[in-house]
PQR file of N, CA, C, O and H, with PARSE charges and radii, in Angstrom:
ATOM      1  N   PRO A   1      61.137 120.586  42.548 -0.5600 1.5000
ATOM      2  CA  PRO A   1      62.289 120.316  43.414  0.2800 2.0000
ATOM      3  C   PRO A   1      61.934 119.289  44.488  0.5500 1.7000
ATOM      4  O   PRO A   1      60.836 119.309  45.045 -0.5500 1.4000
ATOM      5  N   SER A   2      62.865 118.405  44.763 -0.4000 1.5000
ATOM      6  CA  SER A   2      62.632 117.386  45.784 -0.0000 2.0000
ATOM      7  C   SER A   2      63.164 117.875  47.132  0.5500 1.7000
ATOM      8  O   SER A   2      63.966 118.807  47.186 -0.5500 1.4000
ATOM      9  H   SER A   2      63.756 118.388  44.310  0.4000 1.0000
ATOM     10  N   PRO A   3      62.716 117.244  48.217 -0.5600 1.5000
ATOM     11  CA  PRO A   3      63.238 117.634  49.536  0.2800 2.0000
ATOM     12  C   PRO A   3      64.732 117.319  49.644  0.5500 1.7000
ATOM     13  O   PRO A   3      65.227 116.406  48.984 -0.5500 1.4000
ATOM     14  N   ARG A   4      65.431 118.065  50.461 -0.4000 1.5000
ATOM     15  CA  ARG A   4      66.855 117.809  50.697 -0.0000 2.0000
ATOM     16  C   ARG A   4      66.970 116.669  51.693  0.5500 1.7000
ATOM     17  O   ARG A   4      66.398 116.726  52.782 -0.5500 1.4000
ATOM     18  H   ARG A   4      65.029 118.807  50.997  0.4000 1.0000
ATOM     19  N   VAL A   5      67.700 115.646  51.323 -0.4000 1.5000
ATOM     20  CA  VAL A   5      67.933 114.507  52.192 -0.0000 2.0000
ATOM     21  C   VAL A   5      69.364 114.605  52.714  0.5500 1.7000
ATOM     22  O   VAL A   5      70.297 114.855  51.951 -0.5500 1.4000
ATOM     23  H   VAL A   5      68.164 115.600  50.438  0.4000 1.0000
ATOM     24  N   ALA A   6      69.523 114.409  54.003 -0.4000 1.5000
ATOM     25  CA  ALA A   6      70.847 114.482  54.622 -0.0000 2.0000
ATOM     26  C   ALA A   6      71.065 113.275  55.520  0.5500 1.7000
ATOM     27  O   ALA A   6      70.114 112.643  55.981 -0.5500 1.4000
ATOM     28  H   ALA A   6      68.765 114.206  54.623  0.4000 1.0000
ATOM     29  N   VAL A   7      72.324 112.970  55.755 -0.4000 1.5000
ATOM     30  CA  VAL A   7      72.715 111.872  56.638 -0.0000 2.0000
ATOM     31  C   VAL A   7      73.705 112.406  57.666  0.5500 1.7000
ATOM     32  O   VAL A   7      74.453 113.344  57.391 -0.5500 1.4000
ATOM     33  H   VAL A   7      73.096 113.483  55.380  0.4000 1.0000
ATOM     34  N   ARG A   8      73.703 111.807  58.843 -0.4000 1.5000
ATOM     35  CA  ARG A   8      74.642 112.170  59.914 -0.0000 2.0000
ATOM     36  C   ARG A   8      75.145 110.888  60.565  0.5500 1.7000
ATOM     37  O   ARG A   8      74.420 109.896  60.644 -0.5500 1.4000
ATOM     38  H   ARG A   8      73.096 111.045  59.067  0.4000 1.0000
ATOM     39  N   ALA A   9      76.382 110.916  61.028 -0.4000 1.5000
ATOM     40  CA  ALA A   9      76.987 109.757  61.682 -0.0000 2.0000
ATOM     41  C   ALA A   9      77.104 110.006  63.179  0.5500 1.7000
ATOM     42  O   ALA A   9      77.612 111.042  63.607 -0.5500 1.4000
ATOM     43  H   ALA A   9      76.971 111.721  60.965  0.4000 1.0000
ATOM     44  N   VAL A  10      76.636 109.060  63.963 -0.4000 1.5000
ATOM     45  CA  VAL A  10      76.827 109.087  65.412 -0.0000 2.0000
ATOM     46  C   VAL A  10      78.031 108.192  65.690  0.5500 1.7000
ATOM     47  O   VAL A  10      77.939 106.966  65.632 -0.5500 1.4000
ATOM     48  H   VAL A  10      76.223 108.218  63.616  0.4000 1.0000
ATOM     49  N   ILE A  11      79.163 108.829  65.992 -0.4000 1.5000
ATOM     50  CA  ILE A  11      80.409 108.092  66.205 -0.0000 2.0000
ATOM     51  C   ILE A  11      80.817 108.244  67.663  0.5500 1.7000
ATOM     52  O   ILE A  11      81.156 109.336  68.121 -0.5500 1.4000
ATOM     53  H   ILE A  11      79.239 109.826  66.038  0.4000 1.0000
ATOM     54  N   LEU A  12      80.778 107.126  68.382 -0.4000 1.5000
ATOM     55  CA  LEU A  12      81.134 107.101  69.804 -0.0000 2.0000
ATOM     56  C   LEU A  12      82.422 106.316  69.988  0.5500 1.7000
ATOM     57  O   LEU A  12      82.631 105.279  69.359 -0.5500 1.4000
ATOM     58  H   LEU A  12      80.503 106.239  68.010  0.4000 1.0000
ATOM     59  N   ARG A  13      83.276 106.826  70.858 -0.4000 1.5000
ATOM     60  CA  ARG A  13      84.497 106.106  71.232 -0.0000 2.0000
ATOM     61  C   ARG A  13      84.857 106.514  72.661  0.5500 1.7000
ATOM     62  O   ARG A  13      84.952 107.702  72.972 -0.5500 1.4000
ATOM     63  H   ARG A  13      83.105 107.669  71.369  0.4000 1.0000
ATOM     64  N   ASP A  14      85.055 105.529  73.513 -0.4000 1.5000
ATOM     65  CA  ASP A  14      85.378 105.793  74.923 -0.0000 2.0000
ATOM     66  C   ASP A  14      84.396 106.785  75.547  0.5500 1.7000
ATOM     67  O   ASP A  14      84.801 107.722  76.235 -0.5500 1.4000
ATOM     68  H   ASP A  14      84.979 104.564  73.260  0.4000 1.0000
ATOM     69  N   ASP A  15      83.104 106.571  75.299 -0.4000 1.5000
ATOM     70  CA  ASP A  15      82.032 107.427  75.838 -0.0000 2.0000
ATOM     71  C   ASP A  15      82.136 108.879  75.389  0.5500 1.7000
ATOM     72  O   ASP A  15      81.638 109.779  76.066 -0.5500 1.4000
ATOM     73  H   ASP A  15      82.775 105.810  74.740  0.4000 1.0000
ATOM     74  N   ARG A  16      82.790 109.112  74.238 -0.4000 1.5000
ATOM     75  CA  ARG A  16      82.869 110.471  73.681 -0.0000 2.0000
ATOM     76  C   ARG A  16      82.204 110.473  72.308  0.5500 1.7000
ATOM     77  O   ARG A  16      82.309 109.506  71.553 -0.5500 1.4000
ATOM     78  H   ARG A  16      83.195 108.381  73.688  0.4000 1.0000
ATOM     79  N   LEU A  17      81.518 111.572  71.994 -0.4000 1.5000
ATOM     80  CA  LEU A  17      80.806 111.736  70.735 -0.0000 2.0000
ATOM     81  C   LEU A  17      81.612 112.660  69.827  0.5500 1.7000
ATOM     82  O   LEU A  17      82.002 113.754  70.234 -0.5500 1.4000
ATOM     83  H   LEU A  17      81.433 112.357  72.607  0.4000 1.0000
ATOM     84  N   LEU A  18      81.862 112.213  68.588 -0.4000 1.5000
ATOM     85  CA  LEU A  18      82.597 113.023  67.622 -0.0000 2.0000
ATOM     86  C   LEU A  18      81.675 114.080  67.027  0.5500 1.7000
ATOM     87  O   LEU A  18      80.617 113.752  66.489 -0.5500 1.4000
ATOM     88  H   LEU A  18      81.545 111.324  68.257  0.4000 1.0000
ATOM     89  N   LEU A  19      82.069 115.340  67.123 -0.4000 1.5000
ATOM     90  CA  LEU A  19      81.337 116.460  66.532 -0.0000 2.0000
ATOM     91  C   LEU A  19      82.262 117.235  65.614  0.5500 1.7000
ATOM     92  O   LEU A  19      83.478 117.245  65.805 -0.5500 1.4000
ATOM     93  H   LEU A  19      82.928 115.607  67.560  0.4000 1.0000
ATOM     94  N   VAL A  20      81.681 117.885  64.615 -0.4000 1.5000
ATOM     95  CA  VAL A  20      82.432 118.747  63.703 -0.0000 2.0000
ATOM     96  C   VAL A  20      81.741 120.099  63.641  0.5500 1.7000
ATOM     97  O   VAL A  20      80.553 120.214  63.941 -0.5500 1.4000
ATOM     98  H   VAL A  20      80.693 117.876  64.459  0.4000 1.0000
ATOM     99  N   ASN A  21      82.496 121.124  63.250 -0.4000 1.5000
ATOM    100  CA  ASN A  21      81.925 122.450  63.057 -0.0000 2.0000
ATOM    101  C   ASN A  21      81.166 122.433  61.736  0.5500 1.7000
ATOM    102  O   ASN A  21      81.742 122.117  60.696 -0.5500 1.4000
ATOM    103  H   ASN A  21      83.461 121.030  63.007  0.4000 1.0000
ATOM    104  N   ALA A  22      79.881 122.769  61.766 -0.4000 1.5000
ATOM    105  CA  ALA A  22      79.037 122.678  60.576 -0.0000 2.0000
ATOM    106  C   ALA A  22      79.516 123.586  59.449  0.5500 1.7000
ATOM    107  O   ALA A  22      79.490 123.185  58.286 -0.5500 1.4000
ATOM    108  H   ALA A  22      79.413 123.026  62.611  0.4000 1.0000
ATOM    109  N   TRP A  23      79.946 124.784  59.767 -0.4000 1.5000
ATOM    110  CA  TRP A  23      80.432 125.732  58.765 -0.0000 2.0000
ATOM    111  C   TRP A  23      81.697 126.375  59.304  0.5500 1.7000
ATOM    112  O   TRP A  23      81.667 127.487  59.832 -0.5500 1.4000
ATOM    113  H   TRP A  23      79.967 125.110  60.712  0.4000 1.0000
ATOM    114  N   LYS A  24      82.799 125.674  59.168 -0.4000 1.5000
ATOM    115  CA  LYS A  24      84.076 126.097  59.738 -0.0000 2.0000
ATOM    116  C   LYS A  24      84.384 127.557  59.409  0.5500 1.7000
ATOM    117  O   LYS A  24      84.352 127.978  58.253 -0.5500 1.4000
ATOM    118  H   LYS A  24      82.824 124.771  58.739  0.4000 1.0000
ATOM    119  N   GLY A  25      84.678 128.302  60.450 -0.4000 1.5000
ATOM    120  CA  GLY A  25      85.050 129.692  60.288 -0.0000 2.0000
ATOM    121  C   GLY A  25      83.880 130.662  60.200  0.5500 1.7000
ATOM    122  O   GLY A  25      84.072 131.875  60.285 -0.5500 1.4000
ATOM    123  H   GLY A  25      84.704 127.960  61.389  0.4000 1.0000
ATOM    124  N   ARG A  26      82.662 130.133  60.029 -0.4000 1.5000
ATOM    125  CA  ARG A  26      81.514 131.037  59.891 -0.0000 2.0000
ATOM    126  C   ARG A  26      80.516 130.922  61.035  0.5500 1.7000
ATOM    127  O   ARG A  26      79.652 131.786  61.185 -0.5500 1.4000
ATOM    128  H   ARG A  26      82.506 129.148  59.960  0.4000 1.0000
ATOM    129  N   THR A  27      80.618 129.882  61.835 -0.4000 1.5000
ATOM    130  CA  THR A  27      79.647 129.681  62.905 -0.0000 2.0000
ATOM    131  C   THR A  27      80.244 128.803  63.999  0.5500 1.7000
ATOM    132  O   THR A  27      81.302 128.197  63.829 -0.5500 1.4000
ATOM    133  H   THR A  27      81.320 129.180  61.713  0.4000 1.0000
ATOM    134  N   HIS A  28      79.552 128.754  65.102 -0.4000 1.5000
ATOM    135  CA  HIS A  28      79.952 127.885  66.206 -0.0000 2.0000
ATOM    136  C   HIS A  28      78.957 126.741  66.359  0.5500 1.7000
ATOM    137  O   HIS A  28      78.749 126.239  67.464 -0.5500 1.4000
ATOM    138  H   HIS A  28      78.693 129.246  65.240  0.4000 1.0000
ATOM    139  N   LEU A  29      78.344 126.330  65.256 -0.4000 1.5000
ATOM    140  CA  LEU A  29      77.381 125.232  65.278 -0.0000 2.0000
ATOM    141  C   LEU A  29      78.111 123.902  65.158  0.5500 1.7000
ATOM    142  O   LEU A  29      78.716 123.605  64.127 -0.5500 1.4000
ATOM    143  H   LEU A  29      78.513 126.737  64.359  0.4000 1.0000
ATOM    144  N   TRP A  30      78.049 123.106  66.217 -0.4000 1.5000
ATOM    145  CA  TRP A  30      78.693 121.792  66.238 -0.0000 2.0000
ATOM    146  C   TRP A  30      77.641 120.729  66.008  0.5500 1.7000
ATOM    147  O   TRP A  30      76.545 120.797  66.566 -0.5500 1.4000
ATOM    148  H   TRP A  30      77.558 123.347  67.054  0.4000 1.0000
ATOM    149  N   THR A  31      77.975 119.738  65.181 -0.4000 1.5000
ATOM    150  CA  THR A  31      77.030 118.694  64.813 -0.0000 2.0000
ATOM    151  C   THR A  31      77.778 117.397  64.519  0.5500 1.7000
ATOM    152  O   THR A  31      79.003 117.392  64.402 -0.5500 1.4000
ATOM    153  H   THR A  31      78.865 119.682  64.728  0.4000 1.0000
ATOM    154  N   CYS A  32      77.043 116.309  64.403 -0.4000 1.5000
ATOM    155  CA  CYS A  32      77.655 115.050  63.981 -0.0000 2.0000
ATOM    156  C   CYS A  32      78.072 115.165  62.515  0.5500 1.7000
ATOM    157  O   CYS A  32      77.408 115.863  61.749 -0.5500 1.4000
ATOM    158  H   CYS A  32      76.047 116.312  64.498  0.4000 1.0000
ATOM    159  N   PRO A  33      79.151 114.502  62.107 -0.5600 1.5000
ATOM    160  CA  PRO A  33      79.585 114.599  60.716  0.2800 2.0000
ATOM    161  C   PRO A  33      78.533 114.046  59.758  0.5500 1.7000
ATOM    162  O   PRO A  33      77.844 113.073  60.064 -0.5500 1.4000
ATOM    163  N   GLY A  34      78.424 114.677  58.606 -0.4000 1.5000
ATOM    164  CA  GLY A  34      77.467 114.247  57.595 -0.0000 2.0000
ATOM    165  C   GLY A  34      77.098 115.405  56.703  0.5500 1.7000
ATOM    166  O   GLY A  34      77.748 116.451  56.718 -0.5500 1.4000
ATOM    167  H   GLY A  34      78.983 115.467  58.357  0.4000 1.0000
ATOM    168  N   GLY A  35      76.050 115.213  55.924 -0.4000 1.5000
ATOM    169  CA  GLY A  35      75.607 116.262  55.023 -0.0000 2.0000
ATOM    170  C   GLY A  35      74.639 115.730  53.991  0.5500 1.7000
ATOM    171  O   GLY A  35      74.088 114.638  54.134 -0.5500 1.4000
ATOM    172  H   GLY A  35      75.522 114.363  55.912  0.4000 1.0000
ATOM    173  N   GLY A  36      74.439 116.517  52.949 -0.4000 1.5000
ATOM    174  CA  GLY A  36      73.483 116.187  51.909 -0.0000 2.0000
ATOM    175  C   GLY A  36      73.898 114.973  51.096  0.5500 1.7000
ATOM    176  O   GLY A  36      75.083 114.720  50.877 -0.5500 1.4000
ATOM    177  H   GLY A  36      74.886 117.404  52.832  0.4000 1.0000
ATOM    178  N   VAL A  37      72.885 114.224  50.653 -0.4000 1.5000
ATOM    179  CA  VAL A  37      73.164 113.020  49.872 -0.0000 2.0000
ATOM    180  C   VAL A  37      73.230 113.353  48.387  0.5500 1.7000
ATOM    181  O   VAL A  37      72.594 114.295  47.914 -0.5500 1.4000
ATOM    182  H   VAL A  37      71.923 114.430  50.832  0.4000 1.0000
ATOM    183  N   GLU A  38      74.010 112.563  47.668 -0.4000 1.5000
ATOM    184  CA  GLU A  38      74.063 112.642  46.216 -0.0000 2.0000
ATOM    185  C   GLU A  38      73.069 111.620  45.669  0.5500 1.7000
ATOM    186  O   GLU A  38      72.993 110.495  46.163 -0.5500 1.4000
ATOM    187  H   GLU A  38      74.527 111.798  48.053  0.4000 1.0000
ATOM    188  N   VAL A  39      72.309 112.016  44.645 -0.4000 1.5000
ATOM    189  CA  VAL A  39      71.308 111.107  44.078 -0.0000 2.0000
ATOM    190  C   VAL A  39      71.992 109.902  43.447  0.5500 1.7000
ATOM    191  O   VAL A  39      73.146 109.967  43.024 -0.5500 1.4000
ATOM    192  H   VAL A  39      72.371 112.930  44.243  0.4000 1.0000
ATOM    193  N   HIS A  40      71.260 108.816  43.395 -0.4000 1.5000
ATOM    194  CA  HIS A  40      71.703 107.548  42.807 -0.0000 2.0000
ATOM    195  C   HIS A  40      72.818 106.869  43.605  0.5500 1.7000
ATOM    196  O   HIS A  40      73.506 105.990  43.085 -0.5500 1.4000
ATOM    197  H   HIS A  40      70.322 108.762  43.739  0.4000 1.0000
ATOM    198  N   ARG A  41      72.999 107.272  44.862 -0.4000 1.5000
ATOM    199  CA  ARG A  41      73.920 106.591  45.773 -0.0000 2.0000
ATOM    200  C   ARG A  41      73.137 106.259  47.028  0.5500 1.7000
ATOM    201  O   ARG A  41      72.249 107.012  47.429 -0.5500 1.4000
ATOM    202  H   ARG A  41      72.441 107.986  45.284  0.4000 1.0000
ATOM    203  N   SER A  42      73.461 105.137  47.647 -0.4000 1.5000
ATOM    204  CA  SER A  42      72.727 104.718  48.849 -0.0000 2.0000
ATOM    205  C   SER A  42      73.042 105.645  50.022  0.5500 1.7000
ATOM    206  O   SER A  42      74.040 106.366  50.013 -0.5500 1.4000
ATOM    207  H   SER A  42      74.182 104.525  47.321  0.4000 1.0000
ATOM    208  N   LEU A  43      72.179 105.609  51.018 -0.4000 1.5000
ATOM    209  CA  LEU A  43      72.425 106.415  52.219 -0.0000 2.0000
ATOM    210  C   LEU A  43      73.735 106.011  52.904  0.5500 1.7000
ATOM    211  O   LEU A  43      74.505 106.891  53.289 -0.5500 1.4000
ATOM    212  H   LEU A  43      71.369 105.024  51.025  0.4000 1.0000
ATOM    213  N   PRO A  44      74.019 104.699  53.072 -0.5600 1.5000
ATOM    214  CA  PRO A  44      75.311 104.336  53.670  0.2800 2.0000
ATOM    215  C   PRO A  44      76.508 104.819  52.843  0.5500 1.7000
ATOM    216  O   PRO A  44      77.505 105.256  53.417 -0.5500 1.4000
ATOM    217  N   GLU A  45      76.433 104.751  51.526 -0.4000 1.5000
ATOM    218  CA  GLU A  45      77.529 105.252  50.685 -0.0000 2.0000
ATOM    219  C   GLU A  45      77.724 106.748  50.891  0.5500 1.7000
ATOM    220  O   GLU A  45      78.852 107.224  51.022 -0.5500 1.4000
ATOM    221  H   GLU A  45      75.623 104.396  51.060  0.4000 1.0000
ATOM    222  N   ASN A  46      76.625 107.481  50.919 -0.4000 1.5000
ATOM    223  CA  ASN A  46      76.694 108.924  51.143 -0.0000 2.0000
ATOM    224  C   ASN A  46      77.274 109.246  52.513  0.5500 1.7000
ATOM    225  O   ASN A  46      78.087 110.159  52.653 -0.5500 1.4000
ATOM    226  H   ASN A  46      75.709 107.095  50.813  0.4000 1.0000
ATOM    227  N   LEU A  47      76.853 108.493  53.518 -0.4000 1.5000
ATOM    228  CA  LEU A  47      77.335 108.753  54.871 -0.0000 2.0000
ATOM    229  C   LEU A  47      78.834 108.493  54.981  0.5500 1.7000
ATOM    230  O   LEU A  47      79.562 109.302  55.559 -0.5500 1.4000
ATOM    231  H   LEU A  47      76.193 107.750  53.404  0.4000 1.0000
ATOM    232  N   ALA A  48      79.297 107.383  54.437 -0.4000 1.5000
ATOM    233  CA  ALA A  48      80.733 107.077  54.479 -0.0000 2.0000
ATOM    234  C   ALA A  48      81.532 108.164  53.758  0.5500 1.7000
ATOM    235  O   ALA A  48      82.598 108.561  54.230 -0.5500 1.4000
ATOM    236  H   ALA A  48      78.707 106.727  53.968  0.4000 1.0000
ATOM    237  N   ARG A  49      81.031 108.650  52.621 -0.4000 1.5000
ATOM    238  CA  ARG A  49      81.705 109.717  51.874 -0.0000 2.0000
ATOM    239  C   ARG A  49      81.766 111.002  52.690  0.5500 1.7000
ATOM    240  O   ARG A  49      82.817 111.639  52.768 -0.5500 1.4000
ATOM    241  H   ARG A  49      80.165 108.328  52.237  0.4000 1.0000
ATOM    242  N   GLU A  50      80.654 111.385  53.294 -0.4000 1.5000
ATOM    243  CA  GLU A  50      80.614 112.612  54.089 -0.0000 2.0000
ATOM    244  C   GLU A  50      81.560 112.549  55.290  0.5500 1.7000
ATOM    245  O   GLU A  50      82.264 113.516  55.580 -0.5500 1.4000
ATOM    246  H   GLU A  50      79.801 110.867  53.231  0.4000 1.0000
ATOM    247  N   VAL A  51      81.576 111.407  55.988 -0.4000 1.5000
ATOM    248  CA  VAL A  51      82.472 111.275  57.143 -0.0000 2.0000
ATOM    249  C   VAL A  51      83.928 111.380  56.688  0.5500 1.7000
ATOM    250  O   VAL A  51      84.734 112.034  57.349 -0.5500 1.4000
ATOM    251  H   VAL A  51      81.004 110.621  55.753  0.4000 1.0000
ATOM    252  N   MET A  52      84.271 110.746  55.569 -0.4000 1.5000
ATOM    253  CA  MET A  52      85.632 110.822  55.047 -0.0000 2.0000
ATOM    254  C   MET A  52      85.988 112.264  54.673  0.5500 1.7000
ATOM    255  O   MET A  52      87.081 112.733  54.992 -0.5500 1.4000
ATOM    256  H   MET A  52      83.616 110.215  55.031  0.4000 1.0000
ATOM    257  N   GLU A  53      85.083 112.960  54.007 -0.4000 1.5000
ATOM    258  CA  GLU A  53      85.339 114.346  53.606 -0.0000 2.0000
ATOM    259  C   GLU A  53      85.564 115.255  54.813  0.5500 1.7000
ATOM    260  O   GLU A  53      86.445 116.115  54.788 -0.5500 1.4000
ATOM    261  H   GLU A  53      84.195 112.579  53.748  0.4000 1.0000
ATOM    262  N   GLU A  54      84.780 115.069  55.854 -0.4000 1.5000
ATOM    263  CA  GLU A  54      84.824 115.988  56.990 -0.0000 2.0000
ATOM    264  C   GLU A  54      85.851 115.624  58.047  0.5500 1.7000
ATOM    265  O   GLU A  54      86.316 116.498  58.778 -0.5500 1.4000
ATOM    266  H   GLU A  54      84.065 114.370  55.874  0.4000 1.0000
ATOM    267  N   THR A  55      86.217 114.338  58.143 -0.4000 1.5000
ATOM    268  CA  THR A  55      87.100 113.925  59.239 -0.0000 2.0000
ATOM    269  C   THR A  55      88.341 113.177  58.792  0.5500 1.7000
ATOM    270  O   THR A  55      89.313 113.095  59.542 -0.5500 1.4000
ATOM    271  H   THR A  55      85.839 113.628  57.549  0.4000 1.0000
ATOM    272  N   GLY A  56      88.327 112.623  57.570 -0.4000 1.5000
ATOM    273  CA  GLY A  56      89.425 111.780  57.121 -0.0000 2.0000
ATOM    274  C   GLY A  56      89.345 110.363  57.671  0.5500 1.7000
ATOM    275  O   GLY A  56      90.285 109.581  57.521 -0.5500 1.4000
ATOM    276  H   GLY A  56      87.537 112.689  56.961  0.4000 1.0000
ATOM    277  N   ILE A  57      88.227 110.030  58.307 -0.4000 1.5000
ATOM    278  CA  ILE A  57      88.049 108.715  58.914 -0.0000 2.0000
ATOM    279  C   ILE A  57      87.233 107.828  57.978  0.5500 1.7000
ATOM    280  O   ILE A  57      86.181 108.236  57.485 -0.5500 1.4000
ATOM    281  H   ILE A  57      87.464 110.665  58.429  0.4000 1.0000
ATOM    282  N   GLU A  58      87.726 106.604  57.734 -0.4000 1.5000
ATOM    283  CA  GLU A  58      86.966 105.619  56.966 -0.0000 2.0000
ATOM    284  C   GLU A  58      86.094 104.843  57.937  0.5500 1.7000
ATOM    285  O   GLU A  58      86.594 104.297  58.921 -0.5500 1.4000
ATOM    286  H   GLU A  58      88.581 106.273  58.134  0.4000 1.0000
ATOM    287  N   VAL A  59      84.789 104.789  57.671 -0.4000 1.5000
ATOM    288  CA  VAL A  59      83.858 104.135  58.596 -0.0000 2.0000
ATOM    289  C   VAL A  59      83.101 103.009  57.907  0.5500 1.7000
ATOM    290  O   VAL A  59      82.920 103.008  56.689 -0.5500 1.4000
ATOM    291  H   VAL A  59      84.382 105.232  56.872  0.4000 1.0000
ATOM    292  N   ALA A  60      82.668 102.060  58.712 -0.4000 1.5000
ATOM    293  CA  ALA A  60      81.717 101.042  58.284 -0.0000 2.0000
ATOM    294  C   ALA A  60      80.367 101.478  58.838  0.5500 1.7000
ATOM    295  O   ALA A  60      80.207 101.618  60.051 -0.5500 1.4000
ATOM    296  H   ALA A  60      82.815 102.061  59.701  0.4000 1.0000
ATOM    297  N   VAL A  61      79.414 101.690  57.970 -0.4000 1.5000
ATOM    298  CA  VAL A  61      78.116 102.218  58.382 -0.0000 2.0000
ATOM    299  C   VAL A  61      77.234 101.088  58.905  0.5500 1.7000
ATOM    300  O   VAL A  61      77.053 100.069  58.238 -0.5500 1.4000
ATOM    301  H   VAL A  61      79.544 101.576  56.985  0.4000 1.0000
ATOM    302  N   GLY A  62      76.691 101.281  60.100 -0.4000 1.5000
ATOM    303  CA  GLY A  62      75.816 100.285  60.711 -0.0000 2.0000
ATOM    304  C   GLY A  62      74.351 100.626  60.506  0.5500 1.7000
ATOM    305  O   GLY A  62      73.993 101.371  59.594 -0.5500 1.4000
ATOM    306  H   GLY A  62      76.838 102.109  60.641  0.4000 1.0000
ATOM    307  N   GLU A  63      73.520 100.078  61.358 -0.4000 1.5000
ATOM    308  CA  GLU A  63      72.082 100.286  61.290 -0.0000 2.0000
ATOM    309  C   GLU A  63      71.726 101.729  61.674  0.5500 1.7000
ATOM    310  O   GLU A  63      72.434 102.336  62.476 -0.5500 1.4000
ATOM    311  H   GLU A  63      73.811  99.473  62.099  0.4000 1.0000
ATOM    312  N   PRO A  64      70.642 102.288  61.117 -0.5600 1.5000
ATOM    313  CA  PRO A  64      70.216 103.633  61.503  0.2800 2.0000
ATOM    314  C   PRO A  64      69.822 103.680  62.973  0.5500 1.7000
ATOM    315  O   PRO A  64      69.275 102.716  63.509 -0.5500 1.4000
ATOM    316  N   CYS A  65      70.101 104.800  63.615 -0.4000 1.5000
ATOM    317  CA  CYS A  65      69.684 104.970  65.008 -0.0000 2.0000
ATOM    318  C   CYS A  65      68.581 106.009  65.131  0.5500 1.7000
ATOM    319  O   CYS A  65      67.964 106.130  66.189 -0.5500 1.4000
ATOM    320  H   CYS A  65      70.546 105.583  63.180  0.4000 1.0000
ATOM    321  N   LEU A  66      68.317 106.774  64.047 -0.4000 1.5000
ATOM    322  CA  LEU A  66      67.278 107.803  64.076 -0.0000 2.0000
ATOM    323  C   LEU A  66      66.893 108.148  62.645  0.5500 1.7000
ATOM    324  O   LEU A  66      67.749 108.289  61.773 -0.5500 1.4000
ATOM    325  H   LEU A  66      68.818 106.676  63.187  0.4000 1.0000
ATOM    326  N   VAL A  67      65.590 108.282  62.420 -0.4000 1.5000
ATOM    327  CA  VAL A  67      65.080 108.808  61.156 -0.0000 2.0000
ATOM    328  C   VAL A  67      64.196 109.991  61.523  0.5500 1.7000
ATOM    329  O   VAL A  67      63.315 109.879  62.376 -0.5500 1.4000
ATOM    330  H   VAL A  67      64.894 108.167  63.129  0.4000 1.0000
ATOM    331  N   ASN A  68      64.438 111.128  60.873 -0.4000 1.5000
ATOM    332  CA  ASN A  68      63.743 112.355  61.221 -0.0000 2.0000
ATOM    333  C   ASN A  68      63.197 112.991  59.948  0.5500 1.7000
ATOM    334  O   ASN A  68      63.889 113.044  58.931 -0.5500 1.4000
ATOM    335  H   ASN A  68      65.154 111.219  60.180  0.4000 1.0000
ATOM    336  N   GLU A  69      61.962 113.471  60.002 -0.4000 1.5000
ATOM    337  CA  GLU A  69      61.388 114.152  58.835 -0.0000 2.0000
ATOM    338  C   GLU A  69      61.516 115.641  58.988  0.5500 1.7000
ATOM    339  O   GLU A  69      61.092 116.391  58.109 -0.5500 1.4000
ATOM    340  H   GLU A  69      61.400 113.428  60.828  0.4000 1.0000
TER
END
């Protein structure tokens, strides 16, 4: 088994940070939108898909701001 790779989007507007509930209805954990990547798709493609799934917002993915192991 390979490690789980995930992506998250840092979306700022008017000095506000967009957060979503990580597990709606089951927890109060708030996080930046994103999630696990699908193999054979780029990280930006995965990130745009995750943001659309969780928020309905179409985004243009920019440069990474953090890489974490």
